[in-house]
C-alpha positions as CSV (number, residue, x, y, z in Angstrom):
1,M,0.0,0.0,0.0
2,S,1.2,3.5,-0.8
3,H,3.0,5.1,2.2
4,I,1.2,8.5,2.2
5,K,0.3,9.6,5.7
6,P,-3.2,11.1,5.8
7,L,-3.8,14.4,7.5
8,K,-4.5,14.1,11.2
9,L,-8.0,15.5,11.7
10,S,-8.7,14.2,15.2
11,A,-9.2,16.8,18.1
12,F,-6.6,15.9,17.3
13,A,28.2,17.2,22.6
14,L,29.1,18.4,18.8
15,L,27.6,16.0,16.4
16,V,30.3,15.0,14.0
17,L,29.7,13.0,10.8
18,A,31.1,9.5,11.0
19,G,33.1,8.8,7.9
20,C,33.2,12.4,6.7
21,S,35.8,13.9,9.0
22,A,38.3,14.4,6.2
23,S,37.8,17.5,4.0
24,L,37.9,17.2,0.2
25,Q,39.4,19.4,-2.3
26,A,36.8,20.8,-4.7
27,Q,37.3,21.5,-8.3
28,N,37.8,25.2,-7.7
29,S,40.5,24.4,-5.0
30,V,38.3,25.7,-2.2
31,L,38.4,23.4,0.8
32,R,35.0,21.8,1.3
33,Q,34.0,20.7,4.8
34,P,31.1,18.3,5.4
35,I,28.0,19.7,7.0
36,V,27.6,18.8,10.7
37,A,24.7,19.5,13.0
38,P,25.5,22.5,15.3
39,L,25.0,22.3,19.0
40,A,21.9,24.4,18.8
41,I,19.6,25.3,15.9
42,V,17.4,28.4,16.2
43,K,14.9,29.0,13.4
44,K,15.4,32.6,12.3
45,A,11.8,33.1,11.3
46,P,8.7,31.0,10.6
47,V,9.0,28.9,7.4
48,S,7.9,31.1,4.5
49,E,5.7,29.7,1.7
50,N,8.7,29.6,-0.6
51,E,10.8,27.7,2.0
52,L,7.9,25.3,2.6
53,K,7.6,24.4,-1.0
54,R,11.3,23.4,-1.2
55,W,12.3,22.9,2.4
56,S,13.7,19.4,1.7
57,H,16.4,21.1,-0.5
58,L,17.5,23.6,2.2
59,D,20.5,23.4,4.5
60,L,20.5,22.8,8.3
61,V,23.4,25.3,8.9
62,K,22.5,28.0,6.4
63,D,18.7,27.8,6.6
64,S,18.3,26.2,10.0
65,I,15.9,23.7,8.3
66,P,16.9,20.0,8.2
67,G,16.7,19.6,4.5
68,M,19.2,17.6,2.3
69,S,21.4,20.6,1.3
70,V,20.5,20.0,-2.3
71,D,20.6,23.7,-3.3
72,R,24.0,24.1,-1.6
73,A,25.3,21.0,-3.4
74,Y,24.4,22.5,-6.8
75,A,25.8,25.9,-5.9
76,E,29.1,24.8,-4.4
77,L,29.9,21.3,-5.8
78,L,28.3,20.8,-9.1
79,Q,28.9,24.1,-11.0
80,G,30.5,23.4,-14.3
81,K,30.1,19.6,-14.0
82,T,28.1,17.5,-16.3
83,G,26.5,14.2,-15.1
84,K,25.1,11.4,-17.1
85,K,21.5,10.4,-17.4
86,V,20.3,7.8,-14.8
87,I,17.2,5.7,-15.3
88,V,15.1,5.7,-12.1
89,G,12.4,3.1,-11.9
90,I,9.3,4.1,-10.0
91,V,7.3,1.1,-8.9
92,D,4.0,2.8,-7.8
93,S,0.4,3.7,-8.7
94,G,1.4,5.1,-12.1
95,V,2.8,8.4,-13.3
96,D,1.2,11.2,-15.3
97,I,4.0,11.2,-17.9
98,E,2.3,14.2,-19.6
99,H,2.8,16.6,-16.7
100,P,4.5,19.7,-18.0
101,D,7.0,19.7,-15.1
102,L,8.2,16.2,-16.0
103,Q,8.8,16.7,-19.7
104,G,12.3,15.6,-20.7
105,M,12.5,13.4,-17.7
106,I,10.5,10.4,-19.0
107,W,12.2,7.2,-20.1
108,T,11.5,6.1,-23.6
109,N,12.1,2.6,-24.8
110,L,13.9,3.2,-28.1
111,K,13.8,-0.5,-29.0
112,E,10.0,-0.3,-29.3
113,I,8.0,1.3,-32.2
114,P,5.1,3.2,-30.7
115,G,1.6,2.0,-31.4
116,N,2.3,-0.8,-33.9
117,G,0.9,-3.5,-31.6
118,I,4.1,-5.5,-32.0
119,D,6.6,-6.5,-29.3
120,D,9.5,-5.1,-31.2
121,D,12.2,-5.7,-28.6
122,K,10.7,-9.2,-27.8
123,N,10.7,-8.7,-24.0
124,G,7.1,-9.9,-23.7
125,F,5.6,-6.5,-23.4
126,V,3.9,-5.0,-26.4
127,D,4.5,-1.3,-27.0
128,D,6.1,-0.7,-23.6
129,I,7.2,2.8,-24.6
130,H,7.5,4.5,-21.2
131,G,7.2,1.5,-18.9
132,W,4.5,-1.1,-18.0
133,N,1.2,-1.3,-16.2
134,F,1.0,-4.6,-14.4
135,L,-2.4,-3.7,-13.0
136,G,-4.2,-3.1,-16.3
137,N,-7.5,-1.4,-15.5
138,A,-7.6,-2.4,-11.9
139,V,-7.6,0.5,-9.4
140,H,-8.9,-0.7,-6.0
141,E,-7.8,-3.8,-4.1
142,N,-8.1,-5.6,-0.8
143,L,-5.4,-5.4,1.9
144,E,-3.2,-8.5,2.0
145,L,-4.7,-9.4,5.4
146,T,-8.2,-9.3,3.9
147,R,-7.1,-11.7,1.1
148,I,-5.7,-14.0,3.7
149,V,-8.9,-14.0,5.8
150,K,-11.0,-14.5,2.6
151,K,-9.1,-17.8,1.9
152,G,-10.3,-19.2,5.2
153,D,-8.8,-20.7,8.3
154,D,-5.9,-23.0,7.4
155,G,-4.8,-23.4,11.0
156,S,-1.7,-21.2,10.5
157,A,-0.4,-18.5,12.8
158,E,-0.5,-16.2,9.8
159,Y,-4.2,-16.6,9.4
160,K,-4.8,-16.0,13.1
161,E,-2.7,-12.8,13.1
162,A,-4.4,-11.6,9.9
163,L,-7.9,-12.2,11.3
164,A,-7.0,-10.3,14.5
165,Q,-5.6,-7.4,12.5
166,Y,-8.6,-7.5,10.1
167,T,-11.1,-7.3,13.0
168,K,-9.2,-4.4,14.6
169,K,-8.8,-2.5,11.3
170,Y,-12.5,-3.0,10.4
171,D,-13.6,-1.7,13.8
172,E,-11.3,1.3,13.5
173,A,-12.7,2.0,10.0
174,L,-16.2,2.1,11.3
175,K,-15.2,4.6,13.9
176,D,-13.4,6.6,11.3
177,K,-16.5,6.7,9.2
178,E,-18.5,8.1,12.1
179,Q,-15.8,10.7,12.6
180,V,-15.5,11.7,8.9
181,D,-19.3,11.9,8.6
182,F,-19.4,14.2,11.6
183,L,-16.6,16.4,10.3
184,L,-18.3,16.7,6.9
185,E,-21.4,17.9,8.7
186,V,-19.3,20.5,10.7
187,H,-17.7,21.6,7.4
188,K,-21.1,21.9,5.8
189,T,-22.4,24.1,8.6
190,I,-19.4,26.5,8.2
191,K,-19.7,26.6,4.4
192,N,-23.4,27.5,4.8
193,E,-22.5,30.2,7.4
194,L,-19.8,31.7,5.3
195,N,-21.4,31.0,2.0
196,K,-18.2,29.6,0.6
197,A,-16.4,26.3,0.5
198,N,-12.8,27.5,0.8
199,Y,-12.1,29.4,4.1
200,K,-9.2,30.1,6.4
201,V,-8.8,30.5,10.1
202,E,-9.4,34.3,9.7
203,D,-12.8,33.6,8.2
204,L,-13.7,31.4,11.2
205,A,-12.6,34.1,13.6
206,A,-14.9,36.6,11.9
207,I,-18.0,34.5,12.5
208,T,-20.3,36.2,15.0
209,S,-23.3,33.9,14.9
210,T,-24.7,32.8,18.3
211,D,-26.4,29.8,16.8
212,K,-25.3,26.8,18.9
213,K,-24.5,24.5,16.0
214,V,-22.5,27.2,14.2
215,V,-20.6,28.1,17.4
216,Q,-19.8,24.4,18.0
217,S,-18.7,23.9,14.4
218,K,-16.5,27.1,14.6
219,D,-14.7,25.8,17.7
220,I,-14.1,22.4,16.1
221,M,-12.7,23.9,12.9
222,M,-10.5,26.4,14.8
223,Q,-9.0,23.4,16.6
224,I,-8.5,21.5,13.4
225,F,-6.8,24.4,11.7
226,T,-4.5,24.7,14.7
227,N,-3.5,21.0,14.6
228,A,-3.4,20.6,10.8
229,G,-1.1,23.5,9.9
230,S,-1.0,26.2,7.3
231,T,-1.6,24.0,4.2
232,F,-4.9,22.6,5.5
233,D,-7.7,23.0,2.9
234,P,-11.0,21.8,4.4
235,E,-12.8,21.2,1.1
236,V,-10.0,19.2,-0.4
237,D,-8.6,17.5,2.7
238,F,-12.0,16.4,4.1
239,E,-12.9,14.9,0.8
240,E,-9.6,13.0,0.7
241,Y,-10.2,11.8,4.2
242,R,-13.7,10.7,3.3
243,E,-12.5,8.9,0.2
244,Q,-9.7,7.1,2.2
245,V,-12.1,5.9,4.9
246,Y,-14.9,4.8,2.5
247,D,-12.3,3.1,0.3
248,Q,-11.2,1.0,3.3
249,L,-14.8,-0.2,3.9
250,N,-15.8,-0.5,0.3
251,Y,-12.6,-2.1,-1.1
252,N,-9.6,-2.6,1.2
253,L,-11.5,-4.5,4.0
254,N,-14.5,-5.7,1.9
255,K,-14.2,-9.5,1.8
256,E,-16.8,-9.6,-1.0
257,Y,-14.8,-7.3,-3.3
258,D,-12.5,-8.8,-6.0
259,G,-10.2,-6.2,-7.5
260,R,-8.0,-8.7,-9.3
261,K,-10.6,-10.3,-11.7
262,I,-10.3,-7.4,-14.2
263,V,-6.5,-8.0,-14.5
264,G,-7.1,-11.5,-15.9
265,D,-4.0,-13.3,-14.5
266,N,-3.4,-15.8,-11.8
267,P,-1.7,-13.8,-8.9
268,E,-0.6,-17.1,-7.3
269,D,1.5,-18.1,-10.4
270,I,4.7,-16.2,-10.9
271,K,5.2,-17.8,-14.3
272,D,2.0,-16.2,-15.5
273,N,4.0,-13.1,-16.1
274,H,2.8,-11.3,-19.3
275,Y,-0.3,-9.3,-18.4
276,G,-1.4,-5.7,-18.0
277,N,-0.9,-2.9,-20.6
278,N,1.3,0.0,-21.6
279,I,-0.9,2.8,-20.1
280,V,1.5,3.7,-17.3
281,F,-0.9,6.1,-15.5
282,G,-3.7,3.6,-15.5
283,P,-7.4,3.9,-16.4
284,D,-7.9,7.0,-14.3
285,K,-5.0,9.5,-14.4
286,E,-6.2,11.1,-11.1
287,K,-5.5,7.8,-9.4
288,A,-1.8,8.1,-10.4
289,L,-1.5,10.9,-7.8
290,H,0.9,9.0,-5.6
291,G,3.3,7.9,-8.3
292,T,3.3,11.3,-10.0
293,H,4.2,13.0,-6.7
294,V,7.0,10.6,-6.2
295,A,8.3,11.2,-9.7
296,G,8.2,14.9,-9.1
297,I,10.2,14.7,-5.9
298,I,12.9,13.0,-7.8
299,G,12.9,14.7,-11.2
300,Q,10.5,17.7,-11.7
301,I,12.3,20.4,-13.7
302,R,14.6,22.5,-11.6
303,G,14.5,26.3,-11.8
304,N,11.5,26.8,-14.1
305,D,9.3,28.6,-11.5
306,L,6.7,25.8,-11.7
307,G,5.8,24.0,-8.6
308,G,8.8,22.6,-6.7
309,D,12.2,21.4,-7.9
310,G,13.3,17.8,-8.3
311,V,16.5,16.6,-6.7
312,T,18.1,15.9,-10.0
313,N,17.2,16.5,-13.7
314,N,19.8,14.0,-14.9
315,V,17.1,11.3,-14.8
316,E,14.8,9.3,-16.9
317,I,11.7,8.2,-15.0
318,L,10.7,4.6,-15.9
319,T,7.2,3.9,-14.7
320,V,6.1,0.5,-13.5
321,R,2.5,0.6,-12.3
322,A,2.1,-2.2,-9.7
323,V,0.6,-0.5,-6.5
324,P,-3.2,-0.3,-6.4
325,D,-5.4,1.5,-3.9
326,G,-5.0,-1.3,-1.4
327,D,-2.1,-3.8,-0.9
328,E,0.1,-4.7,-3.8
329,Y,0.5,-8.3,-4.8
330,D,4.0,-9.9,-4.3
331,K,3.9,-11.2,-7.8
332,D,3.4,-7.7,-9.3
333,I,6.2,-6.2,-7.2
334,A,8.7,-9.0,-8.1
335,L,7.9,-8.6,-11.8
336,A,8.0,-4.8,-11.6
337,I,11.5,-4.8,-10.0
338,R,12.7,-7.2,-12.7
339,Y,11.2,-5.1,-15.5
340,A,12.9,-2.0,-14.2
341,V,16.2,-3.7,-13.9
342,D,16.0,-5.3,-17.3
343,N,15.3,-1.9,-18.9
344,G,18.3,-0.1,-17.4
345,A,17.2,1.3,-14.1
346,K,20.1,2.0,-11.7
347,V,17.9,3.2,-8.9
348,I,14.4,1.9,-8.1
349,N,12.0,3.7,-5.7
350,G,9.5,1.7,-3.8
351,S,7.1,3.9,-1.8
352,F,4.8,1.1,-0.7
353,G,4.6,-1.7,1.9
354,K,2.4,-4.1,3.8
355,S,2.3,-6.2,6.9
356,F,1.8,-9.6,5.3
357,S,3.7,-11.1,2.3
358,P,2.6,-14.7,1.4
359,H,5.0,-14.9,-1.6
360,K,7.8,-12.9,-0.1
361,K,10.4,-15.2,-1.7
362,W,9.4,-14.0,-5.2
363,V,10.2,-10.4,-4.0
364,Y,13.4,-11.5,-2.3
365,D,14.6,-13.2,-5.5
366,A,13.8,-10.0,-7.4
367,I,15.8,-7.9,-4.9
368,K,18.8,-10.4,-5.3
369,Y,18.4,-10.1,-9.1
370,A,18.6,-6.3,-8.8
371,A,21.7,-6.7,-6.6
372,K,23.4,-8.8,-9.2
373,K,22.7,-6.2,-11.8
374,D,24.0,-3.4,-9.6
375,V,20.7,-1.7,-9.0
376,L,19.9,0.2,-5.8
377,I,16.4,-0.1,-4.4
378,V,15.2,2.7,-2.1
379,H,12.2,1.7,0.1
380,A,9.9,3.6,2.4
381,A,9.9,2.5,6.0
382,G,6.1,2.8,6.5
383,N,3.8,5.2,8.3
384,D,2.5,3.4,11.4
385,G,4.9,4.9,13.9
386,Y,6.1,1.4,14.7
387,N,9.4,-0.1,15.7
388,I,9.7,-2.4,12.7
389,D,12.5,-4.4,14.3
390,E,9.7,-6.1,16.2
391,T,8.5,-9.1,14.2
392,K,4.9,-8.2,14.7
393,N,5.6,-4.9,12.9
394,I,7.6,-6.1,9.8
395,N,7.1,-3.8,6.8
396,Y,7.3,-5.8,3.5
397,P,9.2,-5.9,1.3
398,N,12.4,-6.0,3.3
399,D,15.9,-7.4,2.8
400,S,16.1,-9.9,5.6
401,E,14.4,-13.3,6.1
402,D,14.8,-13.2,9.8
403,N,14.4,-9.4,10.2
404,I,18.0,-9.1,11.4
405,K,20.5,-10.3,8.9
406,E,20.5,-8.7,5.4
407,F,20.6,-11.1,2.4
408,A,21.5,-8.3,0.0
409,N,23.4,-5.0,0.1
410,N,21.4,-3.0,-2.4
411,L,18.2,-2.1,-0.5
412,I,18.0,0.9,1.7
413,T,15.0,1.7,4.0
414,I,14.1,5.4,4.6
415,G,12.2,6.9,7.5
416,A,10.6,10.4,7.4
417,L,11.7,13.8,8.9
418,N,9.7,17.0,9.4
419,K,11.1,20.5,8.9
420,E,12.0,21.4,12.5
421,Y,15.3,20.2,13.9
422,G,15.1,19.1,17.5
423,E,13.6,16.2,19.5
424,T,10.6,16.1,17.1
425,V,12.5,16.0,13.9
426,V,11.5,12.4,13.2
427,A,7.9,12.5,11.9
428,G,5.6,11.0,14.4
429,F,4.0,8.7,11.7
430,S,7.4,7.3,10.6
431,N,8.4,3.8,11.4
432,F,11.8,3.4,13.0
433,G,14.2,0.6,14.1
434,K,17.9,0.5,14.7
435,I,18.2,-2.6,12.6
436,N,15.6,-2.2,9.8
437,V,15.5,1.5,9.1
438,D,18.8,2.8,7.6
439,V,18.5,6.6,7.5
440,F,15.9,9.4,7.4
441,A,14.9,12.0,4.7
442,P,12.4,14.8,4.5
443,G,8.8,13.4,4.3
444,E,6.4,15.9,5.9
445,E,4.6,18.5,3.7
446,I,6.5,17.8,0.5
447,Y,5.4,19.8,-2.5
448,A,5.5,18.1,-5.9
449,T,3.7,17.2,-9.1
450,V,0.3,15.5,-9.2
451,P,-1.8,14.5,-12.2
452,N,-3.3,16.9,-14.7
453,N,-0.8,19.8,-14.4
454,K,-1.2,20.3,-10.7
455,Y,0.9,20.3,-7.5
456,K,0.2,19.2,-4.0
457,Y,1.7,18.9,-0.5
458,L,1.8,15.2,0.6
459,Q,3.5,13.6,3.5
460,G,4.7,10.1,4.5
461,T,7.7,7.9,4.2
462,S,6.4,7.7,0.6
463,M,7.9,11.2,0.1
464,A,11.0,10.5,2.2
465,S,12.0,7.6,0.0
466,P,12.1,9.5,-3.3
467,N,14.0,12.3,-1.7
468,A,16.7,9.8,-0.8
469,A,16.3,8.1,-4.2
470,G,16.9,11.5,-5.9
471,V,20.2,11.9,-4.0
472,A,21.1,8.3,-5.0
473,A,20.5,9.2,-8.6
474,L,22.5,12.4,-8.2
475,I,25.5,10.3,-7.0
476,R,25.1,7.7,-9.8
477,S,24.9,10.6,-12.3
478,Y,28.2,12.3,-11.3
479,Y,30.0,9.2,-10.1
480,P,28.7,6.4,-12.3
481,K,31.6,4.0,-11.5
482,L,30.4,3.6,-7.9
483,K,28.4,0.5,-7.2
484,A,24.9,0.3,-5.8
485,A,26.2,-1.0,-2.4
486,Q,28.7,1.9,-2.3
487,V,25.9,4.4,-3.0
488,K,23.8,2.9,-0.2
489,Q,26.8,3.2,2.2
490,I,27.4,6.8,1.2
491,L,23.8,7.7,1.8
492,M,24.1,6.2,5.3
493,D,27.6,7.3,6.3
494,S,27.5,10.8,5.0
495,G,24.3,11.9,6.6
496,V,23.9,14.7,9.2
497,A,23.4,13.4,12.7
498,L,20.0,13.5,14.3
499,P,19.8,15.3,17.7
500,S,21.1,13.1,20.5
501,K,17.5,12.5,21.7
502,V,14.4,12.2,19.6
503,I,10.7,11.3,20.0
504,L,9.8,8.2,18.0
505,G,6.3,7.1,16.9
506,E,2.9,8.5,17.4
507,N,2.1,9.8,20.9
508,P,-0.6,7.4,22.2
509,N,-1.7,9.9,24.9
510,P,-1.9,13.5,23.7
511,D,-2.4,14.6,27.4
512,Q,1.1,13.5,28.3
513,K,4.3,14.8,26.9
514,P,6.1,12.1,24.8
515,V,9.4,10.8,26.1
516,A,12.5,11.4,23.9
517,V,14.9,8.5,23.6
518,S,18.4,8.1,22.3
519,S,18.5,8.7,18.5
520,A,20.5,5.5,18.3
521,E,17.1,3.7,18.6
522,S,15.8,5.4,15.5
523,S,17.8,3.6,12.8
524,R,21.1,2.0,11.9
525,T,22.8,5.4,11.4
526,A,20.7,7.9,13.5
527,K,21.3,10.3,10.5
528,M,19.6,12.4,7.9
529,V,20.3,12.1,4.2
530,N,22.5,15.0,3.0
531,A,23.2,15.5,-0.7
532,Y,26.2,17.9,-0.1
533,N,28.0,15.4,2.2
534,A,27.0,12.5,0.0
535,L,28.7,14.1,-3.1
536,L,31.8,14.9,-1.1
537,M,32.0,11.3,0.1
538,A,31.3,10.0,-3.4
539,E,34.2,12.1,-4.8
540,K,36.5,10.7,-2.2
541,M,35.4,7.1,-2.7
542,S,35.6,7.3,-6.5
543,K,39.2,8.2,-6.3
544,K,40.2,5.1,-4.3
């Protein structure tokens, strides 16, 4: 399932970089020092709208915002240098390849003749010009635990756990439906009072009605605006919340729903592997929102005054549609990884995940195949606020059969950061784990492309992963001789340190202050991806 975190609407000593202590001589003979986290960070002013749109590219020292120092890297390290194009595979919900801010960044299969209905390159996929859609016309899907429960009790521990989680999630979805229906009624009351659908906190403050329902609705909306932040749009965000909740009940948790029938394959047979079509944004372009946003984070055109900026423009986005509105099938993910590898991807982004994986071996084999072909896979850690080192919280796909020892060195797992450096810098929704999360990247309120020429703020480890994948592509562009395993190590070792203590996971009791723990509990590195430092380390490593 896509790792977007929905908007919360409930009332609702010097840190030195390990491995970067040595300075590097830049091309212009200026001594370049790695960025380190100062002892204290004081935000000079509230984040401006311009800063918010591109905060993930800003610099902790210069801007006091825990971005990835992308702008600084371009200004100080990449001037006058020319990188090579890197193919980045995006295994996701599809990509709007016609978005103006992605033009020139879309991979094209030059071995295929468009529209002739012939498999010219004989790879088994007819007219796969810009990638492949393994879901065909399917959009909605069950969760994996729903599929397991539907098959019936086989006496396994997996079934018992799936049933327990299904029951819990279904009960939660019913409660969420009550809440969203209530909030929509509150919103309707305010819309009627103001005679407009789009309103801000200033409009609420100006309401003088003494009508009890209006006063109550005003108080609720004031609280929501306070909790949700400056980008909250009640008309849009409430509708997205309603759609998310109703989709859970109608599709994700509906045991009577069969989302796979329209695809026409057997999802239990990995050898039944030629299905789907070449429409990489799927049957409804709007439903390619997630993948289009991911694509924009990595490669939307820099410096054109449209939307945000991508991390790198030396990319070709290869789209593989394999993630529905629900849980992805292991078969689709395994085949999607192999397709991206076989068509030249050097980095693959996977902003999806699930709690059960009946055919995990198919995916493990695909990860190993990518490792043999020197392809780095960047994967989102997940949005439950869980410690995924605990076996009950495993987020698939992963790179360990026992959740401890890695079987491949080409998969890196990314947690999410917010824009304020301090104890709360790790986003509350982000999963964590000192074994199974490698490093963190910006993932809260990320502004990027969405279908039909639009842009949007989204948040989740789904957004953190492509930020890290963009830096990986940047490294592979300017230092193409470095191997996937080396790029993974650079992303981890060159990061800027988290504060010594951080708050991890969602706060289960809003009435009590959450307890900060050692940042060593957060991940293998307790660091944040930093493009500037990564390029310095890549330069040094490439000379060895």
